[in-house]
N, C-alpha and C positions, 0 to 999 in steps of 0.2 A: 561446550558447551552448557549448560545444568547438564547433570548427568541420565535427573527427571524429567526433564523435558528430552532431549535426543531416541528419551523411555517411549514416554508420549506420543510419540508426533512414530515412531518407530512401530508401536502399536497400531497406530492410523493409518498407516502405510499398511499393513499386512493384513488387518481387519476387517477393509473400507474399503469400497471402492472409492473414483478420483467424486465423483458428486456428492459425497457424504461426505470424504472430507474436506472439501472448499465450503462446505455449508458448516461445517465442525468451525474452521478457520476463520471464515468471516465473522460469526459472528463473536469469535474472541478478538478480532483488529474493533469492533465497533468500540470497543468497551478499554482498549490497548492502554494503559497506564503509562506506555514510552511512545504515543507520539511525536510525531517532529514537529508538527504545526499545533499547539491545542487550542481546542475552539473561541476562545476568548480573543485568541489574535487573528480566527482565521473568520469570526465574526466581522472585529471591525474590521478588516478587509473591504467583506461582502455593504456595510452600511459606510464606510467610504467611495463606494464604486454604484454608479450610476445605471448599470445592465448587465447583464449577465458578460458577453463581450471587454467592459470595463472590468470585473471581476477577475478575468480570467488572467489578463496582460497585469493586471496589480497585484494580483496573486506567483506570475512571476516573476518579478517585479521582487519579490520578497522568496520565496521558497524555490523547491527544482522545476516545475513547470517551465514544458520548454512545446513550441512548438513548431512542427515541422511541415511541411506538403498537405497546411490544412486539416494537421492531425493536433490535437492536445496529447501530451504527455506530460509522466512524471519519472526521473529518473533519477536515479541515485549509483553514485561510486562504485559505492561497495557496500557489502550487508552491514547495517545501520543494528538489525535486533539485537540491544542488550543480552537478549538470552543465550549468542549467538556467541556474545567476547570476540567478533572477531577471528572467531577457530572455523573454519567454518565446511573445514572438512569432514565430508562422512553423513553434513546433513541436509536432510531431505528437504527438496524445496517446496513440501506440503504445506512448513515454515510461514512460507510465504504468503501465500494466503490467508492471513492473517493481514498482511500489510494492502490486501487486496482490496480488505473487507475496512479496513482502517480508512483507505480511501477513499471508498463509495458512501459512507459516512458521510468524511471528509463535504464533496462536493458535494453532497444532498444538502447538508447546510452553508455552505456557497453557493450554490444556483436556486435551494428553494424545493428542489425538484431529486429524482431517483434516476441514475443513471449507471452503466454499465460499466467497467475496466474486467482489462482483456491484459492477463498477466503474460506478455510478450516473452522477457527473457530475466532468469535473475541470475543471479553470482553466486545461490547455492545448487542451480543446474548448472555450473559450469561457466557459468561466459564471461562476460567482463565487464556486468550494471544489471544495476534490474532496472524497467524498462516496462509500466504500466500506459497505456493506453487508454483514455477516457475518454470515451462514444459525447461527447455533448452535443 
């Protein structure tokens, strides 16, 4: 991980409560240049879909969307953030709130409305995967 990113995340963790860290990192995620699915591709999927359900189904064929027990999840098998560079040791899960913000934006574009996203698991927190529940 870049030392400056690790230092920045460390300062956020030390000086701010979780709600403030989430707000800051979600805002960063809105404009993340390292997104896993660019807006143009997302709009192609949206425009080729008949409705929300069709959009989610089409999205699951092209991205990391899973359906489990009537819920929608985005699941990553490892941390793909290029700021981490696959060295996740000692990196705070605060960085994952950036992904949460990016997912909120992606689903807002795709569904045409705001949705909440809950971060359930992250590799940076020691979990075996990153799992975000999308409240559609």
